[in-house]
PAMITI-61561 format. One record per residue: residue in three letters; x, y, z of N, C-alpha, C in turn. Coordinates in steps of 0.1 Angstrom, whole numbers, plus 2048, in hexadecimal, padded with zeros to 3 digits. Atoms other than C-alpha are relative to their C-alpha. Layout:
alaXYZXYZXYZ;...
% end
This chain:
met7FB8027F259A8173B58077F2801;tyr7F880C7FE5B37FC3C08007FC80F;ala7FE8057F25B57E63DF8077F37FF;ser7F880C8005CC7CA3E97FE7F980E;phe8018087F45C77AE4038087F47FF;ser7F780C7FF5DA78F40E7F77F4803;ser80680C7FD5CF76B40E80A7F5800;ile7F680B8005DF74840F7FA7F57F6;ala80380C8085DF72C3F58067F4806;leu7FC80C7F95E27094028057F67F5;leu7FA80A8095FA6F13F08057F5808;gly7FE80B7F75F96D04017FD80480E;ile8027FA7F35FE6DA42580980C802;glu7F87F38006146F841C7F880B7FA;gly8077F580560671A41780980A7F8;glu7F97F68086117353FE7F880D801;pro8077F480060875A4017FA8047F3;val8077FB80C5EF7683E87FB80E802;thr8057F28005E978D3E17F48017F7;val80D7FE8075C57943D77FF80F7FD;glu8017F38055C57B43C27F38037F9;val80D7FD8065A47C53B880180E7FA;asp8007F38075A17E239F7F28027FB;ile80D7FC8055807F439780280C7F7;ala7FE7F580A5818093777F38037F9;asn80C7FC80856781B3627FF7F77F4;gly80380880B5578073477F47F7801;leu80B8097FF53D7ED3408017F780C;pro7FF8097F45357D835F8047F27FC;cys7FB80E8025497B835F8097FD80C;phe7F88047F555C7A437880A7F57FB;asp7F680980657D79436C8097FB80C;leu7F88067F659177C38280C7FA7F9;val7F48058065B577537880A7FC80B;gly7F68047F65D47663888007F1801;leu80080E8005D174137E7F67FA80A;pro80A8067F75B07393907FB7F37FB;ser80780C8045A171738F7F18037FE;ser80F7FE80257C7123867F980380D;ser8077FD7F35727123AB80380E804;val7FE7F27FD5837343AF7F98097F7;arg8087F78095737423907F1801804;glu80E8007FC55173839E7FE80A80C;ser8027F77F455874F3BC7FB80D7FC;lys8057F380554F76D3A67F1801804;glu80E8007FE52A7643A97FD80080F;arg8028007F252C75C3CE80380D806;val7FC7F37FA53E77C3D67F680B7FC;arg80A7F68045257913C27F47FF808;ala80C8027F95077823D380280380F;ala7FE7FE7F25177833F680180F803;ile7FF7F17FE51F7A93F27F3806800;arg80D7FA8014FC7B13E87F77FC80B;asn8088057F64EB79B40180580480E;ser7FC7FB7F35007AA41D7FD80F802;gly8047F27FF4F27CD41680A80A7FA;phe7F77F780750F7DB4027FD8017F1;glu8027FE80E5107E93DF80B7FA7F8;phe7F68068095217D53C580380A7F5;pro7FC7F58095357EE3AF7FC7FC7F2;leu80280180E52A7F438C80C8057F8;gly7F47FC80754A7F53788077F47FB;arg7F780B8045667E036A8097FC80B;ile7F88057F55737CB38680A7F57FC;thr7F58098035947B93828067FB80D;ala7F98057F45A07A239E80B7F77FC;asn7F58088035C279339D8057F880C;leu7FB8087F55CF7763B280F7FE7FD;ala7F28018035F577A3B38077F780B;pro7F980180D60D7693AD7F87F97F5;ala80880580B5FE76138B8047F27FC;asp7FB80E8046137413867FC7F580A;leu80480A7F66047303A57F17FE7FE;arg80E8038025E371E39F7F980180D;lys8087FE7F45C87283B77F47F7800;asp80B8097FF5AF70E3C37F880380C;gly8098007F459170D3DA7F980E802;pro8087F47FE5787273E780580980B;gly7FB7F87F458F73640280380E7FD;tyr7FD7F28035947573EF7F3808800;asp80C7F880156F7613F080080C809;leu8017F57F657177740F80A80B7FC;cys7F67F78035917874047FC8087F3;leu8047F980D58378F3E17F480A804;ala80B7F77FC56379E3F180580C807;leu7FB7F57F85767B44098098097F6;gly7F97F880A58D7BF3EC7F78087F7;ile8097F98085707C93D77FA80C808;leu8067F57F85607DD3F380A80A804;ala7F57F77FD5817ED3FC8038097F3;ala7FD7F980C5877F73D87F480A7FC;asn80B7F78025648063D77FE80A80B;gly8007F67F556B81A3F77F87FD80C;ala8088047F555680640F8087FE80D;leu7F88027F557380042680F8037FD;pro7F27FC80359880B4298087F37FF;ala7F880B8025AF7F141A80C800809;ala7F47FF7F75CC7FE4307FE7F880D;asn8028077F35BB7EF44F8027F17FF;ala7FF80E8025BF7CC44080F7FC7FE;gln7F28038025E57CE43C8057F780B;gly7FB8097F65F67B144E7F67F5804;tyr80A80B7FE5D779B44D8007F67F4;ala80380A80A5D277B43A7F17FD802;ile80F8018005AD7774317FC7F37F9;ile80480D80559E75442C7F27FE803;gly80E8037FE57A74A4277F87FE7F3;glu80A80280B55F73D4107F3807803;leu80C7F97FD54075240C7F47F87FA;ala80D80480451C74640A7F980B7F8;leu8067F68075047593F47FA80B809;asp8067F67F64F576A41380B808807;gly7F67F97F951777641E8067F980C;thr7FB8087F551D75B43880E7FB7FC;val7F280580354275143B8007F1804;arg80080E7FE54472B43880E7FB804;pro7F28067FC5607154488067F97F4;leu7F880680B57B7074328087F5806;thr7F780A7FC5926EA43280E8067FF;gly7F37FB8015B76F043880480D806;val7FE7F37FA5B470F44D80D800809;leu7F58017F75CE70346780E8027F8;pro7F47FE8085EB70044D80080E7FA;met8007F28065E072143D80480A80A;val7FD7F67F65E273445E80F7FE804;ala7F28027FD6047244658098067F5;ala7F87FA80C61072F4427FF80F801;ala8017F27FE60375244980A80680A;lys7F67FC7F661875446880E8007FA;thr7F380280663674745480480C7F7;phe7FE7F580963276343B7FE80E806;gly8007F37FA63077F4547F2806802;leu80E7FB7FE60A7834567FB7FB80E;gln8038047F260378447B7F1801804;asn80F7FF7FE5DD7894777F97F87F5;val80780880A5C57714667F1802803;val80E8008005A077445E7FB7F27FB;val80580E80358F75145E7F27FF802;pro80E8037FC56C74345E7FF7FC80E;ala8028037F255D7404808017F1803;gly7FF80F7FF55A71A47A80D7FA801;asn7F380580057F71747780880780C;arg7FA7F97F558772B4978097F7808;ser7F98087F759170E4AC80D7FA7FB;glu7F48058055AC70149580A80C7FD;ala7F77F58035B972448B80880580C;val7FA7FB7F45C172D4AF80C7F7805;leu7F58097FC5D97104B180E8057FC;val7F37FA8055F472449F80380C809;glu7FD7F57F76047394BA80780C7FA;gly7F97F480660F75C4B47F88077F5;val8097FB80B5F276449C7F3805806;lys80D7FB7FB5D477A4A37F57FB7F6;val80B8078085B57674967F3808802;val80D7F980159677B48C7F67F67FA;ala80A8098055797634887F48077FB;ile80B7F980755E7704707F57F77FD;glu80B80880353B76346C7F98057F3;asn8067FB80C53077944F80780C7FA;leu7F97F580653B7944377FF80D807;arg8037F47F952B7B044A80A80280C;gln7F78007F55407A746980E8047FB;ala7F27FD8055607A845480180E7FC;val7FF7F28045587CA44680080980C;ser8007F87F45507D846880D7FF808;tyr7F38027FA5707CA47680B8097FA;phe7F57F88075867DB45C7FC80F7FF;arg8047F28005727FB45D80580780D;asp7FD7FA7F45778024828077F780A;asp7F88097F758B7E54907F87FB80C;ala8098057F656D7DA4A48007F0800;trp7FF80F8005717B54AF7F37FA7FE;pro80D8058035557A14A07FA7F880B;glu8078077F553B7954B97FA7F47F9;pro80680D8065327704B27F1800802;ala80E8017FF50E7694AB7FC7F4808;his80380C7F85117484BF80D7FE808;asp7F58047F75277394DA80C7FA7F8;pro7F68068085497334CA8067F3805;gly7FB80D7FB5507154E080C801809;pro7F57FF7F756B70C4F880E8017FA;asp7F37FF80758770B4DE80280E7FA;ala8007F480758172F4D380D808802;asn7F57F77FD59E7414E580A7F9809;val7F68087F85B67264F280D7FE7F8;ser7F38028065DA7204EB8027F17FD;leu7FD80D8035EA7014DD8037F880C;ala7FD8077F45F76F84FF7F47FC808;asp80D8037F95D46FA50E7F97F47F9;val80780B8075C66E34F38077F3802;leu7F880C7FE5E26CA4F77FE7FA80E;his8028047F25DE6C951D7F27FA802;arg80D8057FE5B96C451B7FE7F37F8;ser80280C8085BB6AA4FF8087F4807;ser7F880A7FA5D66975127F87FA80D;ala8088047F55C06975317F47F77FC;asp80C8088055A268A51D8057F27FC;ser7FA80D8045B866E50E8037F880B;ala7FC8087F45C46645307F47FA807;glu80C8047F95A166253E7F87F67F8;ser8088098085916505218067F27FF;pro7FB80E7FF59362A5238057FB7F2;ile7FC80680D5A66165087F67F57FC;gln80A80980458C6034F58067F37FB;asp7F980C8065A35EA4E280C7FD808;asp7F58027F75B95DD4FD8087F37FC;leu7F880C8035D65C44F87FC7F4808;ser80480B7F85C95AF5147F47F87FB;asp80B8078075AB5A54FE8057F47F8;val7FB80A8095C25904E98057F4808;lys7FC80C7F95C756C4F480C7FA7FA;gly7F48068055E955D4F180980A7F8;gln7F87F98096015694D680B809807;pro7F67F77F961D5764EE80B8057F7;his7F67FB8086375784D37FB80B7F6;val8067F580962058D4BC7FE80D808;lys8017F47F86195A44D980D807803;arg7F37FB7FF63E5A84DE8048087F4;ala7FD7F980D6415B24B97F880D800;leu8087F38006255CC4BE80780A809;glu7F97F77F66385DB4DC80C8067F9;ile7F47FB8076585DE4C77FC80A7F5;ala8057F780A6455ED4AA7FC80D805;ala8057F37FA6346074C080C808806;ala7F57F97FA65560F4D28098087F6;gly7F67FA80A66A6164B37F98057F3;asn8087FC80D64E61E4998057F77F4;his7FC80980B6585FF4857F47FA7F9;asn80B8078096435F14687FF7F2804;leu80380D7FB6335D04707F77F87F6;leu80780A8086275B245B7FB7F5809;leu80680B7F960F59946B7FB7F67F6;ile80580A80A60A5794577FC7F3808;gly80680B7F95F455C4637F37FC7FA;pro80D8058065D554745C7F4809805;pro80C7F97FC5B155545F7FD7FD80E;gly8048027F35A555A48280B7FF80B;ser7F48017F75C855B49280180D808;gly8007F47F85C257F49E80880B7FB;lys7F77F68065D75934867FA80E800;thr8067F38005BE5AF4827FD80580E;met8027FC7F25B55AF4A780D806806;leu7F47FB7FA5D95B34B080480D7FA;ala7FD7F48065DF5CE4977F880C805;arg8097F67FB5C25E24A480380480E;arg7FC7FD7F25D15E14C780D808800;leu7F37F98005F15F24BC7FE80F803;pro8027F27FC5E36164BF80080280F;ser8007FF7F25DE60F4E480D800807;leu7F28017FB60360A4E880880D7FE;leu7F87F580460E62A4D87FE80C809;pro8027F47F761564A4EC7F880B7F8;pro8077F580760166A4E480A8087F7;leu7F77F880960E6814C980780B808;leu7F87F57FB62969A4D27FA80D7FB;pro8077F480461E6BF4CF8028037F1;gln7FD7FD80E62F6C54AD7FA7F57F7;glu80680B8086236A34A07F1803800;ser80F7FE7FF5FF6AC4AC7FC80B7F6;leu8037F58096006CD4998017FC7F1;ser7FE80580E60E6BC4797F57F77FC;val80B80A8035F46A047A7F38087FE;thr80C7F88025D86B947F7FF8087F4;met7FF7F980C5E46CE4627FC7F77F4;ile80380980B5E26B044B7F17FD7FF;his80E8048005BF6A64567F880D7FC;ser8077F38045B46CB4528018027F1;ala7FE7FE80E5C26CD42F7F87F57F8;ala80880A8075B06AC4267F1801802;gly80E7FE7FD58F6B84347FA7F6808;val80680A7F858B69C44C80180380F;leu7FF7FC7F25916AF46C7F1803805;lys80D7FF7FB5716AC4817FD80E806;asp8037F27FB55F6CC48B80280080F;thr7FF8007F15606C14B080E7FF805;val7F28027FD5866BC4AF80880B7FA;ser7F77F680559F6D84AD80E7FC7FF;leu7F28058005BF6C54B48007F1802;leu7FF80F7FE5C76A04AF80C7FD808;thr7F58047F65DB6924CC8027F1800;arg7FE80E8015D666D4C68057FC7F2;arg7F980480D5EA65C4AB7F57FA7F6;pro80A80580A5D565548B8027F17FE;phe80080E8045CB6324827F87FF7F4;arg80780180D5C262E45D8007F27FB;ala80180E8045B560D4507F88007F3;pro80880080C5AB61142B7FD7F27FB;his80480C8065995F641880A7FC7F5;his7F780480A5AD5E14007FD8047F2;ser8047FB80E59A5EF3E280580E7FE;ile7FC7F28025A96123E780A8017F5;ser7F87FD80C5BA6223C980D806805;ser7F37FA7FC5DE62F3C87FE80E804;ala8027F27FD5D16533C97FA80180E;gly8067FF7F35BC64B3E880A7FC80B;leu7F68047F75DA63A3F980B80A802;ile7F57F78005F56523F07FD80E800;gly8047F38025E26713E87FF8047F2;gly8017FB80E5D96853C97F28047FD;gly80D7FB8045BA68C3B580280D7F8;thr8007F48085B06A939F80580C808;ile7FB7F67F65B46C03BD8077F780A;pro7F880A7F75D06AD3D07FC80180F;arg8048017F15C66A13F380A7F6806;pro7F880A7FA5DA68E40C7FA7F2800;gly80580E8015D76684098017FA80E;glu8008077F45D564E42480D7FF807;val7F28007FA5FB64D42980380D807;ser7FE7F37F95FA6724327F780180C;leu80A7FF7F55DB66F4488057F780B;ala7FA8097F55EE65345B80D806805;his7F47FA7FC60C66A460800802810;gly7FF8007F26186674847F87F5807;gly80880B7FA6016484898037F37F9;ile80080D8055F962747A7F87FF7F3;leu80780480C5F061C4577FF7F1800;phe80380E7FF5DF5FA4597FA7FB7F3;leu80480680C5DC5E64397FD7F1802;asp80580E7FE5C75C643F7FF7F97F3;glu7FF80780D5CA5AB4258098067F6;phe7F67F98085E95BA4178017FC7F1;pro7FE80480E5EC5A63F77F48047F7;glu80C7FD8075C85B03ED80080E7FB;phe7FF7F38055D25D43E78058007F2;his7FB7FF80E5D95E03C480F801800;arg7F28018015FD5DA3BA80680E7FF;thr7FB7F38026025FE3AF7FF80880D;ala8017F97F35F560B3D080A7FC80A;leu7F68057F760C5F53E480E8057FC;glu7F27FC80462B5FE3CF80280F803;ala7FF7F27FE6236233D480380380F;leu7FD7FE7F262961E3F980F801802;arg7F18017FE64F61B3F380580E804;gln7FA7F37FD6566413F37FD80480F;pro8037FC7F36436494138077F880B;leu7FA8087F765162B42580F803802;glu7F17FD80067563541C80380E805;glu7FD7F27FE67365B41E7F780780A;gly8097FA7F76566624357F880C7FA;arg8087F680664567841C7FB7FB7F2;val80480480D6326763FB7FF80C7F8;thr8007F580963568C3DD7F67FE7F5;ile80A80180B6186923C580380A7F6;ala7FC7F780B6236A13A47F48037F7;arg80B7FC80960A6B538F8078097F6;ala7FB7F780B60F6CA36F80480E806;asn7FF7F37FB60C6EA38380780180E;ala7FB8007F261A6E03A58057F3804;ser7FC80C7FA62C6C63B97FE80180F;leu8037FF7F261E6C03DC8067F4808;thr7FA80A7F862F6AE3F87F87FF80D;tyr8078027F361C69F4168087F8809;pro7F98097F662B6904367F97F3800;ala80680D80062666B4378097F6808;arg7F78097F763B65B4547F67F9809;phe80A8087F96256404628057F2804;leu7FC80E7FC62761E4727F77F77F7;leu80780880961C6054577FE7F2807;val80380D7FB60A5E64647F87F97F5;val80780780A5FF5CC44B7FE7F1804;thr80480E7FD5EE5AA44E7FD7F87F4;met80380880C5EB58D4367FF7F2804;asn80180E7FF5E256943380D7FA7F9;pro7F58068075FE5504297FD7FB7F2;cys80480580D5EB54640A7F18047FE;pro80E7FC8025C954D3F97F67F9809;cys8098067F75B753340E80380380F;gly7FC7FC7F35CA53E42D8067F5809;phe7FC80B7F75D651C43A80E7FA7FC;tyr7F38058045F85184298097FF80D;gly7F78027F46115094437F97FB80C;gln8078057F45F54FE45B7FE7F17FF;met80280F8005EF4DA4667F47FE809;asp80B8047F85CF4CA4738047F580A;glu7FD80A7F65CC4B048E8067F37FA;thr7FB80C8065D549447580E8027FA;gly7F37FD8065F54A546A7FF8047F2;asn8017FC80E5E74AF4487FD810800;ser8027F18015E64D343B7F28027FA;pro80D7FD8065C34E143580180A7F4;cys7FF7F680B5D14F941A7FC7F97F3;thr80580580C5C04F43F98068087F4;cys7FA7F980B5D750B3E480B7F97FA;ser7F58068085EE4FF3C980D809803;pro7F47F87FE61350A3CB80080C7F7;phe8007F480960D5213AD7F780B806;met8097F67FA5F05323BF80780780C;ile7F97FB7F46055363DF80B80A7FB;gln7F57F78056225453CB7FB80D7FA;arg8067F480660C55D3B87FB80980B;tyr8057F87F55FC5683D880B808807;his7F47FA7FA61E56F3E880680B7F8;asn7FA7F780A62A5813C97F980D7FF;arg8087F380060F59C3CE80780A809;val7F97F77F76265AA3E980F8007FB;ser7F38008066475B53D880B80080B;gly7F58017F76695AF3E880480E805;pro7FC7F37FA6725D43EA7F780680A;leu80A7FB7F66525DC3FD8027F880C;leu7FE8087F46575BF41480D803808;asp7F37FD7FA67B5CA41A7FF80D809;arg8027F47F966D5EB4287F87FE80D;ile8088037F46595D944480A7FA80A;asp7F58047F766F5D54637FD7F3807;leu80480B7F865C5BA4767F77F67F9;his80980A80764F59A4657FC7F680B;val8058097F563A58647E7F67F67FC;glu80A80B80362856547A7F67FF80C;val80A8007F660756448D7FA7F2800;pro80680E8005FE53F4967F1800804;arg80E8027FC5DB53249C800800810;val8028007F15CF5374C07FC7F2804;thr80380D7FB5CE5174D47F4800809;phe80B8017F75B150B4E980580480E;ala7FB7FC7F35C750F50880180F801;asp7FF7F28005CD5334FF7F2806802;met80E7FB7FF5A75394FC7FB7FF80E;gln8058037F35A152A51E80980780B;gln7F77FA7F65BD53E52F7F980A809;thr8077F77F75B155054E80A80A807;thr7F67F77FA5D25615597FE80E7F9;pro8027F28075CE58755380C8037F7;ala7F67FD80A5E159153480580F803;glu7FB7F37FF5F75B05327F880A7F9;thr8097F68065E35CF52B80880A7F7;ser7F97F68095EA5EA51180780B809;ala7F97F67F75F260252E80D7FB805;asp7F48067FC60D5EB53A80B8017F5;val7F680080B61E5E851880380F7FC;ser7FE7F280461860D51080A807809;ala7F77FA7F762B61752F80F7FD7FC;arg7F380480564A6045228038077F3;val7FE7F980D6456134FF80380E802;gln7FD7F27FD64463650D80E803805;lys7F37FF7FB66463152080A7FF7F4;ala7F780180B6756255007FF80C7F7;arg8027F48096666424EC80780C807;phe7F97F57F967465A50780F8007FD;val7F180180369764D5018038047F2;gln7FE7FC80E6936524DC7FE80F7FE;gln8027F28016866754E080C808805;ser7F37F97FB6A567E4F580B7FE7F6;arg7F58038096BB66D4DB7FF8087F3;phe8027F980D6AB67E4BD7F980E802;ala8067F47FD6A169F4CD80080A7F5;gly8017F580A6946BA4B57FC7FA7F2;arg80480580D68B6A24997F17FE7FF;pro80F80280166869F48A7FB7F3805;met80480D7FB66667A49180B7F9808;pro7F58057F867D6714AE7FE7F1803;val80280E7FE67A64B4AA80C7F87F9;asn7F580880569362F4A27FE7FC7F1;ser80280480E68362548180480B7F6;ala7FD7F580968B64847380F803800;met7F17FD7FF6B164547A8068007F2;ser7F980080C6C864E45E80D7F7801;ser7F48088006E863C45480A80580A;ala7F77FB7F66FC6544697FC7FD80E;asp8058047F36E564D4878037F2803;leu7FD80E7FD6EA62848380F7FE804;arg7F28017FD71062C48480280580F;gln7FD7FA7F370D6414A47F97F980B;his8088057F56F16304B77FE7F0800;cys80280F8016F360B4AB80D7F97FF;arg7F38078017176014B17FE7F2806;leu80180E7FB71B5DC4B680D7FB805;asn7F48077FB7345C84CB8037F57F6;arg7FC80A80A7475AC4BA7F77F47FF;pro80980B80272F58F4C27F38047F8;ser80C7FB8077115A44B68038027F1;ala7FD7FE80E7235AE4968027F37F8;glu7FE80D80672C58A48F7F27F97FD;leu80D8058027085804947F98067F4;leu8067F980B6FC59B47C8067FC7F3;arg7F980580C7165904627FB7F37FC;his80580E80370A56C4647F28017FB;ala80E7FF8046E55764618008077F2;phe8007F980D6ED58E4448047F77F4;glu7FC80980A6FF5734307F67F47FE;lys80980B8006E855643A7F28037FA;leu80E7FC8056C75684328018087F4;ala7FF7F780C6D557C4147F880D802;leu8077F47FD6C959C42480580C7F7;ser7FC7F48086C95BD41180680A80A;ala7FB7F57F76DA5DD41E7F5806808;arg80B7FA7F96B85EA4277FC7F780C;ser8048097F56B05CB43C80A80180B;his7F57FF7F66D25CE44D7FD80C809;asp8027F47F86CA5F24587F37FF809;arg80C8017F86A75EA4638017F680C;ile7FD8097F46B35CD47980780880B;leu7F97F77F66CA5E648A7F6809807;lys80A7F77FA6AD5FE4907F77F8809;val8098087F76975E349E8087FC80D;ala7F88047F46B45D74B580280C809;arg7FE7F47F76B95FB4C17F3802808;thr80C7FE7F96945FC4CA7FF7F580B;ile80080B7F56965DA4DD80980480B;ala7F77FC7F56B45E74F07FA80C808;asp8077F57F96A06074F97F57FB809;leu80B8067F76835F25068067F980C;ala7F98077F569C5DF51B80880A809;gly7F97F67F86AB5FF52880F7FF7FF;glu7F28028026CD5F751980580B7F7;ser7FA7F68086E461250B8077FA7F3;glu7F980780B6F65F94F47F87F47FB;ile80780C8066E85DF4DC8087F3804;gln7F980D7FC6F05BC4EA7FC7F57F6;gln80280B80A6F159B4D77F27FB800;his80E8068006CF58F4E37F680A7FB;his8097F68066BF5B04D88017FE7F1;leu7FE80280E6CE5AB4B57FA7F37FB;ala80680D8036C35864B57F18017FE;glu80F7FE80169F5904BC7FC8087F4;ala8037F880C6A05AA4A08027F87F4;val7FE80880C6AE5914877F47F77FE;gln80B80A80269257848D7F48067F9;tyr80B7FA8066795924818028027F1;arg7FD7FF80E68A59145E8017F37F9;thr7FF80D80668856C4587F37FA7FA;leu80D8068046635664527FE8017F1;asp8027FF80E66457342E8077F67F8;arg7F980B80767C5574257F77F4800;lys80980C7FF66153E42F7F58017F5;tyr80C7FE80864554D41B8038067F2;phe7FE7F880C65456340080D7FC7F8;lys7F580480867254F3F37FD7F27FA;
% end
């Protein structure tokens, strides 16, 4: 007897259709699994055998051959368990395989027949829809994320017996427990509810908490408005980390398509919380400086998204930037330039989205006081010139060139600490940021990331035209500061954002002058 069912293989955050074929022939009892399965898939034979028996069904005595097609695609993970079990039962005559046509079946089986939740169900369901499978069977624990894909009928299964009953008589499975409020809602419903919750919840890290530093706050506003990478350099205790952690409060919520993409990445990485079906707030990732290249960029024996992908659509914060491993920092070049990261393996090449706002902080030297003066006019820095140069050389020129805004954070004065005048709140700044973002969304309608930092060369020619005085200013800065072509383009992008914040349709000379000043700091510390 022969039966065929459909499932989905997850490659990065992209899915590929897999046909699970089962044949039962006469012969000595054995169970062969072919089709380039990994060790975790081979182990499913014992889980499937025990689950079928413990669910009250008869495991066939014969020569069972299960094939996962296509045979040249490596299959990883336990997500084929349920499909294999149903295939064996259908080939044995326990249920009609024809009833499962047009279904993608996803789920891991426990030994007692319970269907356990999986990671990566959301991108799997999205892939099923792409390949014409309008019905999906998923674990009940993944119901809330599966229903986010519109136009797909989701059947949430708690155990193997429920799945068999459903395909025998098309009886909708009755849940053994309350499925929760996200069981049968649309993407629009979840977005509306999440937006309302975000609006009602107070901002914990508010910009008004920071004393002084008006020019740094201005740089934060520009970075948030145009999604520009930001470097903060200053002595210990100047508030670099505090300022960086206030940046998320300035960013607007994720757009609907951004929200779905970010949720897919977190689902594939297995870090999506059980209580959250859709991420609407922009991610803020702050890995420790001891992180490896694989942890930062992604990879591993079974490739998983790294921190750069988990920060997609949000902020990647690297505190104490020079303390990170050099190989990890240099690996940031591709995602910073292309907005994605590619992980090559012998059997596959996976691509993850990685368009984020990079925020890095660092001290000016190992002791932290280079360039500072005490009350006697002496520098408290204890580092030798060689130590300072070696510390600065940990950050390469090409990487520094990819950071749009270089900002010096001075020490906070006593007068700033005693200031009683109410400072501008995150809500005030966020309102201006959202207006600038709305202009960019209109300008780049239909693009995955409608922000100024993602402009192409053609976009620069169209949206960043300069009048004669502005062009002369940029020429003078380009020659005086020995800027690269990349720095030239990034200055124009920042100037475009400054003009958007000012409500100007054209870039003026003072917009460009402000943008240029954010590219001069590296000449002080890194030359």
